[in-house]
LOMAR-415786 format. One record per atom (N, C-alpha, C): x negated, y negated, z; residue in three letters. Coordinates in steps of 0.05 Angstrom, whole numbers, padded with zeros to 5 digits, always signed. Layout:
// LOMAR-415786
XYZALA
...
***
This chain:
// LOMAR-415786
+00423-00132+00149MET
+00419-00104+00155MET
+00389-00098+00155MET
+00378-00088+00177ALA
+00350-00082+00179ALA
+00345-00056+00164ALA
+00320-00052+00155ILE
+00313-00028+00141ILE
+00307-00006+00161ILE
+00318+00017+00157THR
+00311+00041+00173THR
+00291+00057+00159THR
+00280+00077+00173ALA
+00260+00094+00160ALA
+00271+00107+00135ALA
+00295+00117+00136GLY
+00306+00131+00113GLY
+00311+00113+00090GLY
+00320+00088+00095SER
+00328+00070+00073SER
+00303+00060+00058SER
+00281+00055+00072LEU
+00257+00045+00058LEU
+00244+00067+00042LEU
+00245+00092+00051LEU
+00233+00114+00036LEU
+00248+00117+00009LEU
+00272+00108+00008LEU
+00287+00109-00017LEU
+00286+00083-00032LEU
+00266+00066-00025PHE
+00264+00039-00037PHE
+00264+00040-00067PHE
+00249+00059-00079SER
+00246+00060-00108SER
+00272+00067-00122SER
+00290+00079-00107ASN
+00315+00088-00120ASN
+00339+00069-00113ASN
+00333+00048-00098CYS
+00354+00030-00090CYS
+00364+00013-00113CYS
+00390+00010-00116ASN
+00402-00005-00138ASN
+00409-00034-00132ASN
+00406-00041-00106SER
+00415-00068-00098SER
+00392-00088-00103SER
+00385-00090-00128GLN
+00363-00109-00136GLN
+00374-00137-00135GLN
+00356-00155-00127GLN
+00363-00183-00125GLN
+00351-00199-00148GLN
+00364-00222-00154ILE
+00354-00238-00176ILE
+00331-00256-00166ILE
+00308-00253-00180ILE
+00285-00270-00174ILE
+00282-00290-00196ILE
+00282-00315-00188ASP
+00280-00338-00207ASP
+00254-00353-00202ASP
+00240-00360-00223ILE
+00215-00375-00221ILE
+00219-00403-00234ILE
+00214-00424-00218LYS
+00218-00451-00228LYS
+00191-00466-00227LYS
+00182-00474-00251VAL
+00156-00488-00253VAL
+00161-00518-00252VAL
+00146-00531-00234ASP
+00148-00560-00231ASP
+00119-00571-00233ASP
+00110-00577-00257GLU
+00082-00585-00260GLU
+00077-00612-00247GLU
+00097-00630-00247ALA
+00093-00656-00235ALA
+00087-00654-00205ALA
+00101-00635-00191ALA
+00097-00631-00163ALA
+00075-00611-00157ALA
+00063-00600-00178LYS
+00041-00580-00175LYS
+00050-00557-00158LYS
+00073-00546-00165LYS
+00083-00523-00151LYS
+00101-00506-00169LYS
+00104-00481-00162ILE
+00122-00462-00176ILE
+00137-00447-00154ILE
+00163-00451-00154ASP
+00180-00438-00133ASP
+00189-00411-00142ASP
+00188-00392-00124VAL
+00198-00365-00128VAL
+00222-00361-00110VAL
+00246-00360-00122ASN
+00271-00358-00107ASN
+00283-00331-00110ASN
+00294-00320-00089ILE
+00308-00294-00089ILE
+00337-00299-00082ILE
+00354-00292-00101ASP
+00383-00298-00099ASP
+00388-00327-00090ASP
+00373-00345-00102GLY
+00377-00373-00097GLY
+00363-00385-00073GLY
+00349-00368-00057LYS
+00336-00378-00033LYS
+00306-00375-00037LYS
+00291-00395-00027LEU
+00262-00396-00030LEU
+00249-00372-00016LEU
+00232-00358-00031PHE
+00215-00337-00019PHE
+00187-00348-00015PHE
+00176-00359-00036THR
+00149-00371-00034THR
+00145-00391-00057THR
+00124-00407-00055SER
+00117-00425-00076SER
+00087-00422-00081SER
+00080-00422-00107TYR
+00052-00424-00115TYR
+00046-00454-00117TYR
+00028-00464-00101ILE
+00022-00492-00100ILE
-00007-00497-00105ILE
-00013-00520-00117TYR
-00041-00527-00123TYR
-00047-00557-00120TYR
-00039-00569-00097PRO
-00045-00597-00093PRO
-00075-00602-00091PRO
-00083-00627-00095ASP
-00112-00633-00096ASP
-00125-00630-00068ASP
-00110-00630-00047ASN
-00122-00631-00020ASN
-00125-00603-00007ASN
-00120-00581-00022ILE
-00123-00555-00010ILE
-00148-00540-00019ILE
-00159-00547-00042MET
-00184-00536-00052MET
-00182-00508-00064MET
-00157-00498-00067LYS
-00152-00473-00081LYS
-00122-00470-00084LYS
-00113-00456-00104PRO
-00084-00450-00106PRO
-00076-00430-00084PRO
-00052-00433-00073VAL
-00043-00415-00052VAL
-00013-00410-00056VAL
-00003-00389-00042LEU
+00025-00385-00039LEU
+00033-00395-00012LEU
+00051-00415-00012TRP
+00060-00428+00013TRP
+00085-00443+00009TRP
+00105-00441+00027PRO
+00106-00422+00049PRO
+00114-00394+00040PRO
+00114-00375+00058VAL
+00126-00349+00053VAL
+00148-00345+00073VAL
+00172-00338+00062MET
+00196-00336+00079MET
+00204-00307+00082MET
+00215-00301+00106SER
+00225-00274+00111SER
+00253-00271+00097SER
+00263-00246+00096PRO
+00289-00242+00084PRO
+00311-00258+00097PRO
+00308-00264+00123ALA
+00329-00280+00138ALA
+00323-00310+00136ALA
+00301-00318+00123GLY
+00296-00346+00119GLY
+00277-00358+00140GLY
+00263-00342+00155ASN
+00244-00352+00175ASN
+00216-00355+00161ASN
+00202-00377+00168MET
+00176-00381+00156MET
+00155-00363+00169MET
+00141-00348+00153LEU
+00121-00329+00163LEU
+00093-00341+00162LEU
+00089-00362+00147THR
+00063-00375+00145THR
+00061-00399+00164THR
+00037-00405+00173ARG
+00034-00428+00190ARG
+00040-00453+00174ARG
+00052-00473+00187SER
+00059-00498+00174SER
+00036-00517+00171SER
+00019-00519+00192PHE
-00004-00536+00192PHE
-00024-00526+00170PHE
-00037-00544+00156PRO
-00038-00573+00158PRO
-00018-00587+00139PRO
-00001-00573+00125LEU
+00015-00586+00105LEU
+00039-00601+00117LEU
+00050-00590+00138ILE
+00071-00604+00152ILE
+00067-00601+00182ILE
+00076-00620+00198ASN
+00073-00619+00227ASN
+00096-00602+00239ASN
+00089-00583+00255LYS
+00109-00566+00268LYS
+00100-00563+00297LYS
+00118-00568+00315GLU
+00112-00566+00343GLU
+00103-00537+00350GLU
+00081-00534+00364GLY
+00072-00508+00373GLY
+00051-00496+00354GLY
+00046-00508+00331ASP
+00026-00497+00312ASP
-00002-00501+00323ASP
-00019-00481+00319ARG
-00047-00485+00323ARG
-00058-00503+00301ARG
-00079-00518+00308THR
-00090-00537+00289THR
-00119-00531+00282THR
-00128-00506+00287ASP
-00154-00498+00279ASP
-00155-00491+00249ASP
-00180-00488+00238HIS
-00184-00478+00211HIS
-00164-00490+00191HIS
-00167-00515+00184PRO
-00148-00528+00165PRO
-00149-00515+00137PRO
-00169-00499+00131HIS
-00171-00486+00105HIS
-00153-00461+00104HIS
-00142-00452+00127HIS
-00124-00429+00127HIS
-00096-00438+00119HIS
-00089-00436+00094VAL
-00063-00446+00084VAL
-00050-00423+00068VAL
-00027-00414+00078GLY
-00011-00395+00062GLY
-00025-00369+00057GLY
-00024-00360+00032ILE
-00037-00336+00022ILE
-00057-00345+00001ILE
-00082-00335+00002TRP
-00102-00343-00017TRP
-00122-00321-00022TRP
-00139-00325-00042LEU
-00161-00307-00048LEU
-00186-00324-00055LEU
-00206-00322-00039ASN
-00232-00334-00045ASN
-00254-00322-00027ASN
-00277-00335-00026TYR
-00300-00321-00013TYR
-00319-00342-00001TYR
-00333-00334+00020GLY
-00350-00352+00035GLY
-00378-00357+00025GLY
-00388-00341+00006ASP
-00415-00345-00005ASP
-00416-00336-00034ASP
-00413-00356-00052VAL
-00415-00350-00080VAL
-00437-00368-00091VAL
-00460-00355-00097ASN
-00484-00370-00104ASN
-00491-00391-00084ASN
-00487-00384-00058GLY
-00494-00402-00037GLY
-00473-00423-00030GLY
-00451-00424-00045LEU
-00430-00443-00041LEU
-00407-00430-00025LEU
-00395-00445-00007ASP
-00374-00435+00010ASP
-00347-00444-00002ASP
-00333-00424-00014PHE
-00306-00430-00024PHE
-00285-00426-00002PHE
-00290-00410+00018TRP
-00271-00403+00039TRP
-00265-00426+00057TRP
-00285-00440+00067ASN
-00281-00460+00088ASN
-00276-00488+00079ASN
-00274-00492+00053ASN
-00270-00519+00042ASN
-00242-00530+00048ASN
-00241-00555+00057SER
-00216-00569+00062SER
-00221-00599+00063SER
-00199-00613+00068GLU
-00201-00642+00071GLU
-00218-00650+00095GLU
-00221-00632+00114ALA
-00235-00638+00139ALA
-00266-00639+00135ALA
-00276-00629+00112ILE
-00305-00629+00108ILE
-00315-00657+00102ILE
-00335-00667+00117PRO
-00345-00694+00112PRO
-00357-00696+00084PRO
-00356-00720+00073ALA
-00365-00725+00046ALA
-00395-00717+00042ALA
-00411-00721+00063ASP
-00439-00715+00060ASP
-00445-00685+00062ASP
-00424-00669+00067LYS
-00427-00639+00069LYS
-00414-00626+00045LYS
-00400-00640+00028LYS
-00384-00629+00006LYS
-00402-00613-00014LYS
-00427-00620-00015GLY
-00445-00606-00034GLY
-00449-00577-00028GLY
-00440-00568-00004ASP
-00443-00539+00003ASP
-00418-00523-00003ASP
-00398-00535-00015TYR
-00372-00522-00018TYR
-00363-00521-00047TYR
-00349-00499-00054GLY
-00337-00497-00081GLY
-00307-00501-00080GLY
-00296-00506-00103VAL
-00267-00511-00106VAL
-00255-00493-00128VAL
-00232-00482-00124ILE
-00218-00467-00145ILE
-00196-00485-00156ILE
-00197-00491-00181TYR
-00178-00509-00194TYR
-00158-00494-00211TYR
-00133-00498-00206HIS
-00112-00487-00223HIS
-00114-00500-00251HIS
-00111-00484-00272GLN
-00114-00494-00299GLN
-00087-00493-00314GLN
-00073-00470-00313SER
-00049-00468-00329SER
-00032-00444-00320SER
-00007-00445-00328VAL
+00011-00422-00324VAL
+00014-00407-00351VAL
+00006-00382-00351LYS
+00007-00366-00375LYS
+00034-00353-00379LYS
+00047-00347-00356LYS
+00073-00333-00358LYS
+00088-00338-00332LYS
+00114-00343-00334ALA
+00131-00346-00311ALA
+00158-00334-00319ALA
+00163-00310-00311LYS
+00187-00295-00320LYS
+00201-00283-00296LYS
+00226-00292-00292GLY
+00243-00281-00271GLY
+00258-00256-00281GLY
+00274-00245-00263GLY
+00289-00221-00271GLY
+00304-00209-00248GLY
+00316-00186-00253LYS
+00331-00171-00233LYS
+00312-00153-00218LYS
+00307-00160-00193GLY
+00290-00143-00176GLY
+00260-00148-00180GLY
+00252-00162-00201LYS
+00224-00165-00207LYS
+00219-00191-00222LYS
+00196-00204-00216ALA
+00188-00228-00231ALA
+00158-00228-00233ALA
+00148-00242-00253VAL
+00119-00243-00258VAL
+00110-00271-00262VAL
+00088-00278-00249LEU
+00075-00304-00253LEU
+00046-00300-00259LEU
+00037-00310-00282GLU
+00009-00308-00290GLU
-00003-00336-00291GLU
-00026-00339-00278THR
-00040-00365-00277THR
-00069-00362-00285THR
-00080-00385-00294GLU
-00108-00388-00300GLU
-00120-00409-00281GLU
-00143-00402-00269SER
-00158-00421-00253SER
-00187-00419-00259SER
-00203-00437-00247VAL
-00232-00437-00250VAL
-00245-00444-00224VAL
-00266-00428-00217TRP
-00282-00433-00193TRP
-00305-00451-00201TRP
-00307-00475-00188LYS
-00327-00494-00195LYS
-00345-00502-00172LYS
-00370-00508-00179SER
-00390-00518-00160SER
-00385-00548-00156SER
-00398-00561-00136PRO
-00394-00590-00132PRO
-00403-00607-00155PRO
-00421-00597-00172ASP
-00429-00613-00196ASP
-00412-00608-00220ASP
-00389-00595-00215ASN
-00368-00590-00235ASN
-00376-00567-00255ASN
-00395-00551-00248THR
-00402-00528-00265THR
-00381-00506-00261THR
-00370-00497-00283ALA
-00350-00475-00282ALA
-00365-00448-00278ALA
-00362-00435-00255MET
-00376-00411-00248MET
-00361-00386-00255MET
-00335-00386-00249LEU
-00318-00363-00254LEU
-00291-00371-00265LEU
-00282-00356-00285SER
-00254-00359-00293SER
-00238-00339-00276SER
-00213-00347-00270ASP
-00196-00332-00252ASP
-00169-00328-00266ASP
-00163-00304-00275ASP
-00137-00297-00286ASP
-00122-00281-00266ASP
-00100-00292-00256THR
-00085-00278-00235THR
-00056-00273-00243THR
-00047-00249-00237GLU
-00020-00241-00241GLU
-00007-00235-00214GLU
+00015-00249-00208PHE
+00031-00242-00185PHE
+00056-00228-00194PHE
+00061-00205-00183THR
+00086-00191-00189THR
+00103-00191-00163THR
+00126-00202-00164PHE
+00144-00204-00141PHE
+00167-00184-00144PHE
+00171-00168-00123THR
+00192-00148-00123THR
+00211-00153-00099THR
+00236-00150-00103ALA
+00255-00154-00081ALA
+00278-00134-00083ALA
+00283-00120-00061LYS
+00306-00102-00059LYS
+00314-00101-00030LYS
+00340-00103-00024GLU
+00349-00102+00004GLU
+00333-00122+00020GLU
+00323-00114+00043ASN
+00308-00132+00061ASN
+00278-00128+00059ASN
+00268-00124+00036ILE
+00239-00121+00032ILE
+00231-00137+00007ILE
+00208-00150+00010ARG
+00196-00165-00013ARG
+00167-00155-00015ARG
+00157-00154-00040ILE
+00130-00145-00045ILE
+00117-00165-00064ILE
+00092-00173-00057ILE
+00076-00189-00075ILE
+00051-00173-00082ILE
+00049-00166-00107ASP
+00025-00152-00118ASP
+00008-00173-00132ASP
-00017-00177-00123ARG
-00035-00196-00135ARG
-00057-00181-00149ARG
-00061-00187-00175THR
-00083-00176-00190THR
-00099-00200-00201THR
-00124-00202-00193THR
-00141-00224-00200THR
-00167-00214-00214THR
-00171-00224-00239THR
-00195-00217-00254THR
-00214-00241-00254THR
-00238-00238-00244LEU
-00258-00259-00243LEU
-00279-00253-00264LEU
-00286-00273-00281LYS
-00306-00269-00302LYS
-00328-00290-00298LYS
-00353-00281-00299ALA
-00375-00299-00296ALA
-00379-00316-00320ALA
-00381-00342-00315LEU
-00385-00362-00337LEU
-00414-00373-00338LEU
-00430-00366-00318ILE
-00458-00374-00318ILE
-00476-00349-00316ILE
-00502-00352-00317ASP
-00520-00330-00320ASP
-00515-00308-00299ASP
-00511-00316-00274GLU
-00506-00296-00253GLU
-00489-00309-00231GLU
-00470-00294-00221VAL
-00453-00302-00199VAL
-00457-00282-00177VAL
-00468-00291-00154LYS
-00474-00273-00132LYS
-00454-00277-00109LYS
-00440-00255-00101PHE
-00423-00255-00078PHE
-00438-00243-00055PHE
-00455-00260-00042THR
-00472-00250-00021THR
-00455-00241+00003THR
-00462-00218+00014ASP
-00446-00206+00036ASP
-00440-00227+00057ASP
-00414-00231+00063ASN
-00405-00253+00080ASN
-00379-00246+00094ASN
-00377-00255+00119LYS
-00353-00249+00136LYS
-00328-00262+00125LYS
-00331-00285+00112GLU
-00308-00301+00104GLU
-00296-00293+00077GLU
-00276-00276+00078GLY
-00263-00267+00053GLY
-00240-00249+00061GLY
-00224-00239+00042MET
-00224-00247+00014MET
-00195-00253+00006MET
-00178-00233+00012PHE
-00149-00237+00008PHE
-00137-00241+00035PHE
-00123-00264+00039ALA
-00116-00271+00067ALA
-00089-00286+00068ALA
-00078-00285+00093ILE
-00054-00300+00099ILE
-00058-00311+00127ILE
-00050-00337+00132ARG
-00049-00348+00159ARG
-00020-00350+00167ARG
-00014-00337+00190VAL
+00014-00332+00197VAL
+00024-00352+00218VAL
+00050-00353+00220ALA
+00064-00370+00240ALA
+00058-00361+00268ALA
+00062-00379+00287ARG
+00055-00374+00315ARG
+00068-00349+00326ARG
+00093-00343+00317GLU
+00108-00320+00327GLU
+00095-00294+00320GLU
+00078-00294+00299LEU
+00065-00269+00290LEU
+00037-00266+00302LEU
+00028-00286+00317GLU
+00002-00283+00330GLU
+00004-00262+00352GLU
-00019-00253+00362LEU
-00020-00236+00385LEU
-00020-00254+00410LEU
-00005-00246+00431PRO
-00005-00262+00455PRO
-00033-00267+00466PRO
-00038-00292+00475SER
-00064-00299+00484SER
-00062-00320+00506SER
-00081-00317+00525ASP
-00082-00336+00548ASP
-00105-00356+00544ASP
-00119-00355+00521LYS
-00141-00373+00517LYS
-00131-00401+00512LYS
-00144-00421+00525PRO
-00136-00449+00520PRO
-00141-00456+00490PRO
-00124-00473+00479THR
-00127-00481+00451THR
-00114-00508+00447THR
-00116-00518+00422LYS
-00103-00543+00415LYS
-00078-00537+00398LYS
-00056-00549+00406LEU
-00030-00544+00392LEU
-00018-00571+00384LEU
-00001-00570+00364MET
+00014-00594+00355MET
+00038-00598+00374MET
+00043-00623+00381ASP
+00068-00628+00396ASP
+00090-00638+00378ASP
+00113-00645+00389SER
+00136-00652+00373SER
+00133-00678+00357SER
+00112-00694+00364HIS
+00107-00719+00350HIS
+00083-00716+00330HIS
+00074-00692+00326GLY
+00051-00687+00308GLY
+00024-00693+00320GLY
+00024-00697+00347VAL
-00001-00703+00361VAL
-00014-00677+00371VAL
-00040-00674+00367VAL
-00054-00650+00376VAL
-00062-00654+00405VAL
-00054-00634+00422THR
-00060-00635+00450THR
-00074-00609+00459THR
-00091-00611+00480GLU
-00103-00588+00491GLU
-00084-00573+00510GLU
-00080-00547+00505VAL
-00062-00531+00522VAL
-00078-00510+00536VAL
-00079-00512+00562LYS
-00095-00493+00578LYS
-00080-00467+00584LYS
-00054-00470+00589ASN
-00037-00446+00595ASN
-00018-00442+00572ASN
-00024-00422+00555MET
-00008-00417+00531MET
+00019-00405+00538MET
+00040-00414+00524ASP
+00067-00402+00527ASP
+00070-00381+00505ASP
+00071-00356+00514ASN
+00074-00334+00495ASN
+00102-00323+00493ASN
+00122-00339+00501THR
+00149-00329+00502THR
+00158-00317+00475THR
+00152-00331+00453TYR
+00161-00322+00427TYR
+00138-00310+00410TYR
+00116-00305+00423VAL
+00092-00294+00409VAL
+00091-00264+00414VAL
+00097-00249+00393LYS
+00101-00220+00397LYS
+00086-00203+00377LYS
+00066-00215+00364GLY
+00052-00201+00342GLY
+00035-00178+00352GLY
+00032-00158+00334ASN
+00014-00135+00340ASN
+00004-00124+00313ASN
-00021-00118+00312TYR
-00033-00105+00289TYR
-00032-00075+00293TYR
-00030-00061+00270ARG
-00033-00032+00270ARG
-00046-00024+00243ARG
-00068-00009+00245SER
-00082-00002+00220SER
-00074+00026+00210SER
-00082+00032+00186ALA
-00077+00058+00175ALA
-00091+00080+00191ALA
-00111+00072+00206GLU
-00125+00092+00223GLU
-00114+00094+00251GLU
-00092+00079+00257GLY
-00079+00080+00283GLY
-00091+00061+00304GLY
-00108+00043+00296VAL
-00119+00024+00314VAL
-00099+00001+00318VAL
-00097-00010+00342GLU
-00077-00031+00346GLU
-00089-00055+00360GLU
-00074-00077+00360GLY
-00081-00102+00374GLY
-00106-00115+00362GLY
-00120-00129+00379GLY
-00144-00144+00371GLY
-00167-00125+00363GLY
-00165-00100+00370ASP
-00187-00081+00364ASP
-00189-00075+00334ASP
-00170-00084+00318VAL
-00170-00078+00290VAL
-00192-00093+00275VAL
-00201-00116+00287TRP
-00222-00132+00274TRP
-00247-00116+00269TRP
-00256-00116+00243GLY
-00281-00102+00236GLY
-00277-00073+00230GLY
-00252-00063+00233THR
-00247-00035+00226THR
-00242-00033+00195THR
-00241-00009+00186ARG
-00238-00004+00157ARG
-00214+00014+00152ARG
-00198+00008+00131GLY
-00176+00025+00125GLY
-00161+00014+00101GLY
-00143+00030+00090ARG
-00130+00022+00065ARG
-00107+00003+00069ARG
-00096+00002+00094TRP
-00075-00018+00099TRP
-00075-00027+00128TRP
-00063-00050+00132MET
-00060-00061+00159MET
-00032-00074+00161MET
-00019-00069+00184LYS
+00007-00081+00189LYS
+00005-00101+00212LYS
+00019-00124+00208LEU
+00023-00143+00230LEU
+00053-00146+00234LEU
+00063-00137+00257SER
+00092-00137+00262SER
+00098-00156+00285SER
+00123-00166+00285SER
+00132-00184+00306SER
+00162-00187+00304SER
+00172-00209+00316GLU
+00200-00216+00315GLU
+00202-00246+00315GLU
+00219-00257+00297ILE
+00224-00286+00296ILE
+00254-00291+00297ILE
+00263-00304+00317LYS
+00291-00311+00321LYS
+00309-00287+00318LYS
+00301-00265+00330GLY
+00317-00241+00329GLY
+00313-00223+00305GLY
+00298-00232+00285GLU
+00292-00216+00261GLU
+00266-00201+00264GLU
+00267-00174+00263PRO
+00242-00159+00263PRO
+00228-00163+00236PRO
+00202-00167+00237VAL
+00187-00172+00212VAL
+00161-00156+00212VAL
+00153-00147+00188SER
+00127-00135+00184SER
+00114-00148+00160SER
+00089-00154+00163LEU
+00071-00162+00141LEU
+00051-00140+00138LEU
+00048-00129+00114VAL
+00029-00107+00110VAL
+00012-00115+00086VAL
-00015-00114+00089ILE
-00033-00117+00067ILE
-00044-00090+00060ILE
-00042-00083+00034ILE
-00051-00057+00024ILE
-00073-00061+00005ILE
-00096-00048+00009ASP
-00119-00049-00008ASP
-00114-00030-00032ASP
-00128-00035-00054HIS
-00125-00018-00077HIS
-00151-00001-00081HIS
-00149+00025-00087PRO
-00172+00042-00088PRO
-00192+00034-00110PRO
-00183+00018-00130LYS
-00202+00010-00151LYS
-00218-00015-00144LYS
-00213-00027-00120ASN
-00227-00051-00112ASN
-00256-00044-00105ASN
-00274-00062-00112VAL
-00302-00059-00102VAL
-00301-00060-00072VAL
-00316-00042-00059GLY
-00317-00041-00030GLY
-00295-00027-00015GLY
-00277-00014-00030TYR
-00254+00000-00019TYR
-00264+00023-00001TYR
-00251+00029+00022PRO
-00229+00014+00034PRO
-00240-00011+00048PRO
-00223-00031+00049THR
-00232-00057+00059THR
-00238-00057+00088THR
-00255-00076+00096TYR
-00257-00083+00124TYR
-00236-00104+00130TYR
-00228-00106+00156TRP
-00206-00124+00164TRP
-00217-00147+00181TRP
-00214-00171+00169HIS
-00221-00195+00183HIS
-00195-00206+00194HIS
-00184-00192+00214ALA
-00157-00197+00225ALA
-00160-00207+00254ALA
-00152-00231+00259ARG
-00156-00244+00285ARG
-00129-00247+00300ARG
-00132-00248+00327ASP
-00108-00251+00344ASP
-00094-00278+00340ASP
-00108-00298+00331TYR
-00097-00325+00329TYR
-00082-00329+00303TYR
-00080-00309+00285GLY
-00062-00312+00262GLY
-00076-00310+00235GLY
-00102-00307+00234LEU
-00115-00302+00208LEU
-00114-00272+00203LEU
-00103-00264+00180PHE
-00099-00236+00172PHE
-00112-00233+00144PHE
-00136-00221+00143ALA
-00150-00220+00118ALA
-00163-00193+00113ALA
-00163-00185+00087ALA
-00177-00161+00078ALA
-00202-00170+00063ALA
-00225-00161+00073ASN
-00250-00169+00061ASN
-00264-00145+00050ASN
-00262-00141+00024THR
-00275-00117+00012THR
-00304-00122+00005THR
-00312-00147+00002LEU
-00340-00153-00006LEU
-00359-00158+00017LEU
-00348-00166+00040GLY
-00365-00171+00063GLY
-00365-00147+00081GLY
-00389-00136+00087GLN
-00390-00111+00102GLN
-00410-00111+00125GLN
-00430-00128+00123LYS
-00452-00127+00142LYS
-00443-00133+00171LYS
-00429-00156+00175ILE
-00421-00163+00202ILE
-00401-00143+00214ILE
-00383-00133+00197PHE
-00362-00115+00207PHE
-00373-00088+00215PHE
-00396-00080+00202SER
-00408-00054+00207SER
-00432-00055+00226SER
-00436-00078+00238ASN
-00459-00083+00255ASN
-00485-00077+00241ASN
-00486-00085+00216GLY
-00510-00083+00200GLY
-00515-00056+00187GLY
-00497-00037+00190GLU
-00501-00011+00179GLU
-00495-00011+00149GLU
-00477-00028+00140LYS
-00470-00030+00112LYS
-00476-00058+00102LYS
-00482-00061+00076GLU
-00485-00087+00064GLU
-00478-00085+00035GLU
-00462-00104+00025LEU
-00454-00104-00003LEU
-00458-00132-00014LEU
-00478-00134-00031ASN
-00483-00159-00045ASN
-00476-00156-00074ASN
-00450-00161-00080PHE
-00439-00157-00107PHE
-00447-00181-00125PHE
-00451-00175-00150SER
-00457-00197-00169SER
-00447-00190-00197SER
-00444-00212-00213LEU
-00435-00209-00240LEU
-00454-00224-00258LEU
-00461-00212-00281LYS
-00477-00226-00301LYS
-00458-00241-00320LYS
-00468-00261-00334LYS
-00451-00277-00352LYS
-00435-00259-00371LYS
-00409-00264-00372GLY
-00392-00249-00390GLY
-00380-00224-00377GLY
-00391-00215-00354ASP
-00380-00192-00340ASP
-00356-00201-00322ASP
-00339-00182-00317SER
-00315-00188-00300SER
-00310-00166-00280SER
-00294-00173-00260VAL
-00286-00154-00239VAL
-00257-00160-00232VAL
-00242-00139-00226THR
-00214-00143-00219THR
-00209-00134-00190THR
-00194-00151-00176PHE
-00186-00145-00148PHE
-00155-00143-00147PHE
-00145-00123-00132LYS
-00117-00119-00130LYS
-00109-00115-00101LYS
-00089-00131-00093TYR
-00078-00129-00065TYR
-00048-00130-00065TYR
-00036-00116-00047ARG
-00007-00116-00043ARG
+00000-00127-00016ARG
+00019-00146-00015LEU
+00030-00156+00010LEU
+00059-00149+00012LEU
+00066-00134+00033VAL
+00094-00126+00037VAL
+00106-00144+00059VAL
+00129-00154+00054VAL
+00144-00170+00074VAL
+00170-00156+00079VAL
+00175-00147+00103ALA
+00199-00131+00109ALA
+00213-00140+00134ALA
+00239-00138+00135ALA
+00254-00145+00159ALA
+00258-00120+00176ALA
+00235-00109+00184ALA
+00234-00084+00200ALA
+00206-00080+00210ALA
+00203-00065+00231ASP
+00177-00055+00240ASP
+00171-00029+00226ASP
+00158-00031+00203LEU
+00154-00008+00185LEU
+00137+00014+00199LEU
+00145+00038+00194SER
+00130+00061+00205SER
+00106+00068+00187SER
+00088+00083+00198ASP
+00064+00092+00183ASP
+00073+00107+00157ASP
+00093+00124+00160ASP
+00102+00139+00137ASP
+00112+00121+00115ASP
+00128+00101+00122GLU
+00139+00082+00103GLU
+00116+00067+00089GLU
+00097+00058+00104ILE
+00074+00043+00092ILE
+00057+00061+00075ILE
+00053+00085+00084ASN
+00037+00104+00067ASN
+00050+00109+00040ASN
+00076+00110+00040LYS
+00090+00114+00014LYS
+00086+00090-00004LYS
+00088+00066+00008LEU
+00084+00042-00008LEU
+00054+00040-00018LEU
+00036+00049-00001ALA
+00008+00049-00008ALA
+00002+00069-00030ALA
+00014+00093-00028ASP
+00010+00114-00048ASP
+00021+00104-00075ASP
+00044+00092-00074GLU
+00056+00082-00099GLU
+00039+00060-00112GLU
+00028+00042-00095TYR
+00011+00021-00105TYR
-00015+00031-00117TYR
-00026+00052-00104ALA
-00051+00064-00114ALA
-00049+00074-00142ALA
-00025+00082-00150GLY
-00021+00092-00178GLY
-00018+00071-00199GLY
-00019+00045-00191LYS
-00016+00023-00210LYS
-00042+00014-00221LYS
***
């Protein structure tokens, strides 16, 4: 059953809560989040990703919303930006180090320019009816193994009817004399989506074939590519890049299931309301700390922390089996703003 305008507006009063179970598997370096016995997402931290991520993310009907590449080969996947994996939070310039672009594809002689976020421990993993909480500890390190930032993150998962919500709260604390987040395009809370959620494009690109081989495709097949962005300010399509607003929706359809992904910024975040680093090829990111490039040089935010100081960032991701209306999203955003 798809969500209608009326049913979602009554979301907070809905009694059909689903059981959310969290399964920790330290040997596999992953934590599964299941809803009524079916996988919704996994918190994973393998050595080859360079940061902990949520991957995959599944729709209420069981369709994968995140890109499969580079973790598994899927026919039709784009093979650009191997650092775009699942859902993550990091930044492109932290004391001159690039945490955003780091991946297995970086040559060994270039690794000195990149930082890594290492998962440390699980503080809490508690399932429940309609709600579950996962708390983790990580550390942001330089190439010489200096611990720069501690990262305490809480994921709150909510599920009712055909809607799922991930609320991420991350507190970063400076462990060295000063940590500078120099204004940078590459940030901050992001998801890389499946091909079906991209915006239709005629640009030639490289895609995976059925044998896992990357081939150049000059004439793109957009048969199943139906994505469209819409911002809180009413901007749509590729024009949303570089705009500012408290939320952004990416809507599409996968195998007959209407889907919406909505990122909601929190008013307590530094740099609120966020700029949107949202691309037609499937990168969907909220960048609250990078402002210069998005504003054509009119704004600039060079945020920093002194040793012992901390900052908290909060973002909400809504996954719904419907093309959510502005009114529905505004109610979810208003509710989140009060948290």
